[in-house]
SERO-4910 file (N, C-alpha, C, O; in steps of 0.05 Angstrom, whole numbers):
BEGIN
 pado doro    nc1    nc2    nc3   cac1   cac2   cac3    cc1    cc2    cc3    oc1    oc2    oc3
  Unk    A    308   -355    -16    292   -337    -30    274   -348    -53    284   -359    -72
  Unk    A    250   -346    -52    235   -360    -72    238   -344    -96    239   -319    -94
  Unk    A    239   -356   -122    241   -341   -147    207   -341   -162    195   -362   -165
  Unk    A    200   -323   -167    171   -321   -181    172   -314   -206    191   -301   -216
  Unk    A    151   -322   -220    151   -307   -250    146   -278   -251    132   -265   -236
  Unk    A    161   -271   -272    164   -242   -277    140   -235   -298    142   -248   -319
  Unk    A    126   -223   -296    100   -216   -320    110   -193   -336    119   -173   -326
  Unk    A    108   -197   -362    111   -174   -383     92   -152   -375     99   -129   -375
  Unk    A     65   -160   -369     45   -139   -361     32   -148   -332     10   -160   -328
  Unk    A     51   -140   -316     43   -143   -287     19   -119   -278     19    -95   -284
  Unk    A      2   -133   -265    -26   -121   -262    -22    -96   -236    -40    -83   -226
  Unk    A      6    -93   -228      9    -72   -208      1    -46   -215     11    -35   -235
  Unk    A    -16    -33   -200    -25     -5   -207     -8     13   -189     -5     37   -197
  Unk    A      2      6   -168     15     25   -147     30      5   -126     17    -12   -114
  Unk    A     55      6   -123     71     -2   -102     82     24    -83     90     47    -89
  Unk    A     80      9    -57     81     31    -32    101     19    -11     99     -4     -2
  Unk    A    120     36     -4    134     31     25    126     52     44    126     76     37
  Unk    A    119     46     64    108     68     87    126     61    110    128     38    116
  Unk    A    138     79    121    154     78    144    142    100    165    144    124    159
  Unk    A    131     91    189    120    109    210    140    113    226    157     95    229
  Unk    A    142    139    241    159    140    261    150    156    283    128    167    281
  Unk    A    162    159    303    153    168    329    155    199    322    174    208    309
  Unk    A    133    218    329    134    244    319    149    258    336    144    256    360
  Unk    A    169    277    326    184    291    339    175    320    348    160    333    334
  Unk    A    183    328    368    168    354    375    177    380    365    165    401    366
  Unk    A    200    376    355    213    401    338    211    400    310    223    416    297
  Unk    A    190    375    294    192    370    271    164    387    259    143    381    270
  Unk    A    165    404    242    139    417    231    136    422    204    155    414    191
  Unk    A    119    432    193    113    428    165    129    445    150    133    442    126
  Unk    A    138    463    163    159    480    147    184    470    147    201    479    131
  Unk    A    192    448    165    216    436    161    213    412    141    232    404    127
  Unk    A    189    403    140    182    380    121    186    395     93    193    382     73
  Unk    A    180    422     91    177    430     65    207    437     51    210    443     27
  Unk    A    225    433     70    253    431     61    263    408     50    284    409     37
  Unk    A    249    387     53    255    359     42    254    365      8    271    356     -7
  Unk    A    234    379     -2    237    382    -33    264    396    -40    273    392    -63
  Unk    A    277    409    -25    301    419    -30    325    400    -31    345    406    -44
  Unk    A    323    374    -16    341    353    -16    337    333    -36    357    320    -43
  Unk    A    313    329    -47    308    309    -67    313    317    -98    317    340   -104
  Unk    A    312    300   -113    313    303   -143    294    327   -152    270    324   -145
  Unk    A    299    350   -164    285    365   -178    264    359   -193    247    375   -199
  Unk    A    262    327   -202    237    318   -220    218    317   -203    195    317   -213
  Unk    A    220    316   -176    193    311   -158    189    348   -153    197    362   -135
  Unk    A    175    353   -176    170    384   -172    139    392   -173    132    415   -179
  Unk    A    123    375   -166    101    383   -164     95    370   -129     97    347   -120
  Unk    A     85    397   -115     85    398    -88     60    400    -76     46    418    -84
  Unk    A     49    383    -56     22    387    -45     25    380    -17     41    363    -10
  Unk    A      8    395      0      9    393     27    -10    370     35    -30    370     21
  Unk    A     -9    349     53    -26    329     59    -43    340     85    -33    353    104
  Unk    A    -72    331     82    -86    339    107    -97    310    118   -103    290    106
  Unk    A    -99    315    146   -105    292    157   -134    299    175   -138    317    192
  Unk    A   -153    277    166   -182    284    182   -182    266    203   -171    244    200
  Unk    A   -196    272    224   -206    257    246   -232    263    255   -240    286    260
  Unk    A   -246    243    258   -276    248    271   -282    233    294   -273    210    298
  Unk    A   -297    245    310   -304    230    336   -335    238    345   -344    261    347
  Unk    A   -347    214    351   -381    216    360   -380    209    394   -369    189    403
  Unk    A   -391    228    407   -394    224    432   -425    221    437   -443    236    430
  Unk    A   -425    193    453   -454    188    460   -463    189    489   -449    182    507
  Unk    A   -488    199    492   -495    201    527   -519    193    530   -537    199    514
  Unk    A   -525    177    553   -551    172    563   -574    188    552   -594    178    542
  Unk    A   -571    215    555   -598    232    550   -586    256    530   -592    280    535
  Unk    A   -574    250    515   -568    268    493   -565    256    468   -559    232    467
  Unk    A   -567    268    447   -565    263    420   -535    260    413   -518    275    422
  Unk    A   -529    239    395   -497    232    386   -486    262    381   -502    278    372
  Unk    A   -462    269    385   -451    293    374   -426    288    360   -406    277    370
  Unk    A   -427    296    336   -402    290    317   -384    315    311   -392    336    301
  Unk    A   -356    309    321   -341    331    319   -317    320    299   -311    297    298
  Unk    A   -305    340    281   -283    332    264   -266    353    266   -275    376    270
  Unk    A   -241    347    262   -218    364    260   -197    355    239   -194    331    234
  Unk    A   -185    374    227   -163    369    209   -140    380    214   -140    401    227
  Unk    A   -112    367    203    -90    379    210    -74    372    182    -76    351    169
  Unk    A    -59    395    176    -34    389    154    -15    373    171     -5    382    191
  Unk    A     -9    345    160     14    329    170     30    317    156     40    295    162
  Unk    A     38    335    127     59    330    113     62    335     89     40    342     80
  Unk    A     78    335     73     79    347     42     85    322     26    101    304     33
  Unk    A     69    323      1     75    304    -19     92    315    -42     91    339    -47
  Unk    A    109    299    -56    123    311    -78    118    289   -102    122    265    -98
  Unk    A    111    301   -125    106    280   -145    122    286   -165    126    310   -172
  Unk    A    137    263   -180    153    266   -201    133    254   -226    131    230   -229
  Unk    A    121    273   -241    101    268   -263    105    244   -281     91    224   -285
  Unk    A    134    254   -296    143    237   -316    148    213   -311    143    196   -329
  Unk    A    158    204   -283    162    176   -278    142    166   -258    148    146   -245
  Unk    A    118    181   -256     97    166   -236    111    156   -209    114    132   -201
  Unk    A    117    177   -198    131    170   -169    118    193   -146    112    216   -149
  Unk    A    116    182   -130    106    204   -105    126    196    -79    131    173    -72
  Unk    A    134    217    -67    144    214    -45    131    231    -18    121    253    -22
  Unk    A    131    222      3    113    238     26    132    241     44    148    223     48
  Unk    A    133    263     56    147    271     82    128    283    101    121    307     99
  Unk    A    118    266    122    101    271    142    113    272    169    136    265    175
  Unk    A     94    283    187    102    289    214    109    262    226    130    259    239
  Unk    A     93    246    223     98    215    229    109    193    213    110    170    220
  Unk    A    119    204    188    134    182    178    138    190    148    131    212    141
  Unk    A    146    175    131    152    174    102    139    153     85    131    131     93
  Unk    A    137    163     62    124    139     43    133    147     12    135    169      1
  Unk    A    138    121      2    148    129    -23    126    104    -47    122     80    -44
  Unk    A    118    121    -67     97    103    -83    111    102   -115    123    121   -125
  Unk    A    106     81   -127    111     76   -151     84     73   -166     72     52   -159
  Unk    A     70     89   -185     50     81   -198     58     72   -227     82     73   -235
  Unk    A     33     61   -245     46     49   -267     61     65   -280     60     90   -277
  Unk    A     81     51   -299     84     25   -299    104     17   -280    124     32   -279
  Unk    A    105     -8   -261    126    -17   -245    143    -31   -258    136    -47   -275
  Unk    A    166    -27   -250    189    -38   -269    202    -65   -252    196    -88   -260
  Unk    A    219    -63   -231    225    -84   -213    228    -75   -187    225    -51   -181
  Unk    A    233    -94   -168    236    -92   -137    263    -77   -138    262    -54   -128
  Unk    A    286    -85   -148    309    -71   -138    311    -44   -149    328    -31   -136
  Unk    A    299    -32   -168    297     -8   -176    277      9   -155    281     32   -147
  Unk    A    257     -6   -149    240     10   -128    250     16   -108    252     39   -102
  Unk    A    259     -8    -90    269     -5    -65    296     10    -63    301     19    -41
  Unk    A    311     14    -81    338     33    -80    329     55    -82    339     69    -64
  Unk    A    311     69    -97    301     97    -98    288     96    -69    294    115    -54
  Unk    A    275     80    -61    259     89    -31    277     89    -13    273    105      5
  Unk    A    300     74     -8    320     76     10    337     99      8    346    109     29
  Unk    A    342    106    -11    355    137    -15    338    159     -8    346    178      6
  Unk    A    319    159    -15    299    185     -9    292    177     27    291    197     41
  Unk    A    288    155     37    285    157     68    309    163     79    308    173    101
  Unk    A    336    159     67    358    169     80    358    198     86    365    207    108
  Unk    A    348    213     62    345    242     65    325    252     83    330    273     95
  Unk    A    300    238     87    283    248    103    288    236    135    278    246    155
  Unk    A    305    217    136    315    213    163    336    231    173    338    236    197
  Unk    A    353    242    154    372    262    158    358    289    165    368    304    182
  Unk    A    337    296    154    321    321    160    305    320    185    305    341    198
  Unk    A    292    298    194    273    299    211    286    288    238    281    298    260
  Unk    A    303    269    235    322    255    257    304    237    277    305    239    301
  Unk    A    286    219    262    267    208    286    278    191    304    297    177    297
  Unk    A    268    189    328    281    174    348    278    143    346    295    126    354
  Unk    A    252    137    334    249    108    330    231    100    305    213    117    306
  Unk    A    229     88    291    209     71    274    186     56    291    193     43    312
  Unk    A    164     56    284    140     45    299    123     24    281    105      9    289
  Unk    A    132     27    252    115     14    238    125     12    206    128     31    191
  Unk    A    130    -14    199    141    -12    168    119    -32    150    110    -54    156
  Unk    A    114    -18    130     95    -28    109    100    -27     82    110     -8     70
  Unk    A     93    -49     72     96    -55     42     69    -65     28     59    -87     35
  Unk    A     59    -50     10     35    -49     -3     37    -50    -31     53    -36    -44
  Unk    A     17    -71    -43     17    -71    -73    -14    -74    -80    -29    -92    -71
  Unk    A    -20    -55    -94    -47    -53   -105    -45    -62   -138    -31    -51   -155
  Unk    A    -64    -88   -143    -66    -93   -166    -96    -91   -181   -119    -92   -171
  Unk    A    -89    -90   -202   -116    -88   -219   -123   -111   -239   -116   -107   -262
  Unk    A   -134   -132   -233   -139   -153   -250   -160   -150   -266   -182   -153   -255
  Unk    A   -161   -145   -291   -181   -151   -318   -191   -176   -326   -180   -189   -344
  Unk    A   -212   -185   -312   -222   -211   -315   -240   -206   -341   -259   -190   -340
  Unk    A   -234   -222   -366   -253   -220   -390   -280   -224   -385   -285   -241   -368
  Unk    A   -301   -211   -398   -332   -214   -396   -336   -235   -417   -322   -232   -437
  Unk    A   -355   -255   -416   -370   -255   -390   -360   -270   -369   -343   -286   -378
  Unk    A   -363   -272   -345   -350   -281   -323   -369   -297   -312   -387   -286   -299
  Unk    A   -371   -329   -316   -387   -347   -306   -379   -359   -273   -396   -364   -255
  Unk    A   -351   -361   -272   -342   -372   -249   -313   -362   -237   -293   -371   -247
  Unk    A   -313   -343   -216   -292   -332   -208   -269   -353   -197   -247   -345   -191
  Unk    A   -278   -381   -194   -255   -396   -186   -241   -402   -210   -219   -412   -206
  Unk    A   -248   -399   -231   -229   -402   -252   -208   -380   -252   -191   -381   -270
  Unk    A   -206   -360   -234   -180   -338   -237   -172   -337   -206   -149   -333   -200
  Unk    A   -190   -340   -186   -182   -332   -158   -183   -361   -140   -203   -376   -141
  Unk    A   -161   -365   -124   -168   -385   -103   -174   -372    -76   -186   -383    -58
  Unk    A   -165   -347    -75   -176   -332    -53   -201   -318    -58   -197   -298    -72
  Unk    A   -224   -321    -53   -247   -307    -60   -269   -319    -40   -265   -339    -27
  Unk    A   -295   -304    -38   -314   -310    -20   -327   -335    -34   -329   -337    -58
  Unk    A   -336   -355    -13   -350   -374    -23   -378   -372    -20   -387   -368      3
  Unk    A   -393   -374    -39   -424   -376    -40   -434   -396    -33   -424   -416    -42
  Unk    A   -455   -399    -14   -467   -424     -5   -483   -434    -30   -491   -420    -48
  Unk    A   -487   -466    -29   -497   -483    -51   -527   -476    -52   -541   -474    -32
  Unk    A   -536   -471    -75   -569   -464    -79   -570   -437    -84   -589   -430    -97
  Unk    A   -549   -416    -75   -552   -389    -77   -548   -379   -110   -537   -394   -126
  Unk    A   -554   -358   -117   -549   -350   -145   -514   -344   -142   -504   -333   -123
  Unk    A   -502   -354   -163   -472   -349   -165   -463   -321   -174   -441   -310   -169
  Unk    A   -483   -311   -189   -470   -285   -200   -463   -258   -178   -477   -254   -158
  Unk    A   -445   -247   -185   -436   -229   -166   -435   -199   -180   -421   -195   -199
  Unk    A   -450   -181   -170   -449   -155   -182   -429   -134   -163   -420   -113   -173
  Unk    A   -425   -142   -142   -415   -127   -121   -395   -140   -108   -399   -165   -106
  Unk    A   -373   -130    -96   -356   -145    -78   -340   -130    -60   -327   -111    -70
  Unk    A   -338   -133    -35   -311   -122    -22   -310   -143      2   -329   -151     15
  Unk    A   -283   -151      3   -276   -169     18   -247   -162     32   -228   -155     19
  Unk    A   -247   -166     58   -221   -159     73   -213   -178     92   -230   -186    107
  Unk    A   -188   -188     95   -176   -211    111   -154   -199    120   -142   -182    107
  Unk    A   -146   -208    143   -123   -206    155   -106   -237    162   -114   -255    177
  Unk    A    -84   -236    150    -72   -261    151    -40   -257    166    -19   -249    154
  Unk    A    -43   -263    190    -16   -265    200      3   -287    188     -7   -309    182
  Unk    A     29   -282    185     51   -304    174     58   -319    197     68   -307    217
  Unk    A     54   -344    197     64   -358    222     92   -356    229    109   -355    211
  Unk    A     98   -355    255    123   -354    268    139   -327    261    163   -324    263
  Unk    A    122   -309    252    133   -282    251    112   -261    261     90   -268    270
  Unk    A    120   -233    258     99   -213    265     95   -200    244     89   -176    245
  Unk    A     97   -215    222     81   -198    196     53   -207    193     44   -230    194
  Unk    A     38   -182    189     10   -184    180      2   -173    153      7   -150    145
  Unk    A    -10   -193    140    -18   -180    112    -51   -173    114    -65   -191    123
  Unk    A    -62   -154    108    -87   -142    103    -95   -148     75    -86   -131     59
  Unk    A   -109   -166     64   -116   -174     35   -145   -162     30   -166   -167     43
  Unk    A   -142   -149     12   -173   -128      1   -178   -142    -26   -161   -147    -43
  Unk    A   -202   -149    -29   -211   -152    -59   -240   -135    -62   -258   -131    -45
  Unk    A   -238   -127    -86   -264   -107    -89   -268   -110   -119   -248   -113   -133
  Unk    A   -293   -109   -130   -300   -106   -160   -305    -80   -164   -322    -68   -151
  Unk    A   -288    -67   -186   -289    -40   -199   -305    -42   -216   -315    -64   -221
  Unk    A   -314    -18   -232   -335    -11   -254   -323    -28   -274   -300    -28   -282
  Unk    A   -349    -49   -283   -345    -64   -306   -348    -51   -331   -360    -30   -332
  Unk    A   -340    -62   -352   -343    -51   -380   -357    -77   -392   -364    -97   -379
  Unk    A   -361    -73   -420   -373    -93   -435   -349   -119   -442   -354   -142   -447
  Unk    A   -323   -108   -440   -301   -123   -444   -290   -141   -420   -283   -165   -422
  Unk    A   -291   -125   -396   -274   -134   -374   -289   -128   -345   -305   -110   -340
  Unk    A   -283   -146   -329   -287   -139   -298   -264   -133   -285   -247   -151   -285
  Unk    A   -260   -112   -273   -231   -104   -260   -239   -113   -235   -261   -108   -226
  Unk    A   -218   -130   -220   -217   -136   -187   -192   -124   -180   -170   -127   -191
  Unk    A   -197   -110   -161   -178    -96   -146   -168   -119   -125   -183   -133   -111
  Unk    A   -139   -120   -124   -132   -142   -104   -108   -134    -91    -86   -139   -101
  Unk    A   -110   -121    -70    -94   -103    -52    -80   -120    -32    -95   -135    -17
  Unk    A    -55   -120    -29    -39   -135    -10    -20   -118      9      3   -110      3
  Unk    A    -32   -115     32    -14    -96     53      1   -112     77    -12   -117     97
  Unk    A     23   -117     74     41   -130     93     57   -112    113     75    -97    104
  Unk    A     52   -112    136     66    -91    159     77   -108    183     71   -131    188
  Unk    A     92    -93    196    102   -101    222     99    -76    237     98    -53    228
  Unk    A     98    -84    263     96    -60    287    119    -67    303    133    -87    303
  Unk    A    120    -45    318    144    -49    338    161    -22    342    153      0    334
  Unk    A    186    -27    354    203     -5    356    230    -13    343    244    -31    353
  Unk    A    236     -1    326    261     -4    308    278     19    307    268     41    312
  Unk    A    305     17    301    326     37    300    325     47    276    329     33    256
  Unk    A    319     78    274    314     86    249    338     90    229    335     96    205
  Unk    A    361     86    243    388     89    222    394     54    218    415     49    206
  Unk    A    382     37    224    388      9    216    383     -3    191    363      5    181
  Unk    A    397    -20    179    394    -31    153    369    -49    156    355    -53    136
  Unk    A    363    -59    180    348    -81    183    315    -76    174    298    -93    169
  Unk    A    311    -44    173    288    -39    162    285    -54    135    263    -64    132
  Unk    A    304    -56    115    302    -60     90    305    -94     86    298   -105     65
  Unk    A    317   -106    107    313   -134    113    283   -140    112    274   -158     97
  Unk    A    268   -127    127    242   -131    140    227   -130    113    212   -148    105
  Unk    A    233   -105     98    215   -102     75    223   -122     50    209   -124     31
  Unk    A    247   -135     54    252   -156     33    238   -183     41    230   -199     24
  Unk    A    235   -186     66    216   -212     75    189   -203     73    174   -222     69
  Unk    A    179   -184     75    151   -173     68    144   -180     41    125   -194     36
  Unk    A    162   -168     19    157   -173     -7    150   -206    -14    132   -215    -29
  Unk    A    173   -221      3    170   -250     -3    135   -261      5    120   -273    -10
  Unk    A    131   -253     30    100   -256     39     83   -250     20     64   -264     14
  Unk    A     88   -225      7     66   -211    -10     66   -227    -38     46   -229    -52
  Unk    A     88   -237    -44     88   -254    -71     76   -282    -63     63   -294    -80
  Unk    A     80   -293    -41     69   -321    -35     39   -317    -35     24   -335    -44
  Unk    A     27   -291    -23     -4   -290    -24    -11   -288    -54    -29   -301    -65
  Unk    A      5   -268    -68     -8   -262    -94    -12   -294   -106    -32   -308   -107
  Unk    A     15   -300   -114     17   -325   -131     -1   -350   -120     -8   -367   -137
  Unk    A     -9   -354    -96    -27   -378    -90    -49   -368    -91    -68   -383    -93
  Unk    A    -53   -342    -91    -88   -333    -96    -98   -333   -122   -122   -327   -126
  Unk    A    -82   -338   -141    -94   -334   -168    -86   -363   -180    -69   -377   -170
  Unk    A   -100   -371   -203    -99   -393   -218    -82   -388   -242    -75   -366   -249
  Unk    A    -74   -416   -258    -56   -409   -275    -72   -394   -302    -60   -384   -321
  Unk    A    -99   -393   -299   -114   -381   -321   -110   -354   -317   -105   -339   -336
  Unk    A   -112   -344   -287   -109   -316   -284    -80   -303   -288    -77   -281   -297
  Unk    A    -58   -319   -280    -34   -310   -289    -27   -308   -317     -9   -293   -324
  Unk    A    -43   -325   -339    -34   -320   -358    -51   -295   -373    -49   -290   -397
  Unk    A    -62   -283   -359    -75   -251   -365    -51   -232   -367    -51   -212   -381
  Unk    A    -30   -241   -350     -6   -221   -346     16   -224   -366     36   -209   -367
  Unk    A     12   -245   -384     36   -255   -397     41   -238   -421     60   -243   -436
***
């Protein structure tokens, strides 16, 4: 296992573990509401999740027809004092830790405990997707003359074109060689201030397939995904960028 630097001021704004399951016919929103009774009472803010789906129909002799439908597909519970959110959905489970993020061991331990309570309640037949996502907000001091001083993974601008960037959205999918892990990397510029230019650096690693919902291999996969996430993060930033988090 690779050992990476631990930063005093890590730029993580949200860490997310997401486990999707095959939807059970007998699972309802009312059943998911009981999840709140099984978890720590500190998760005292409850909100139903709504999923929206849109569809456009085209025909040779008619105008496009847009239809939209919505469905309540889960319940989210938030612990405000500790900035944690847990989701119980018809098709899965999610656990998020907002700033301040402490350490992996604490994060994954609580996620595993809450997953066990969701699994006991819903009794899913199988897991279909396992995901780990870290959203970072990196504040680059103004003025910025060259992004390559901070990022090694960044869009390349052709020679002869203006190098100043006022907007950015880049999305890459990087499969990890010899594995079935895929990482989606998203970079975007957030609202700049006179002091800094915030760059969102979002790394989402996932594995799809069919997995035993009761098996500990889920957490082995997540540990491996974390290693891949760390590899992407540390190899994508310069030492000057990493110095911003010390």
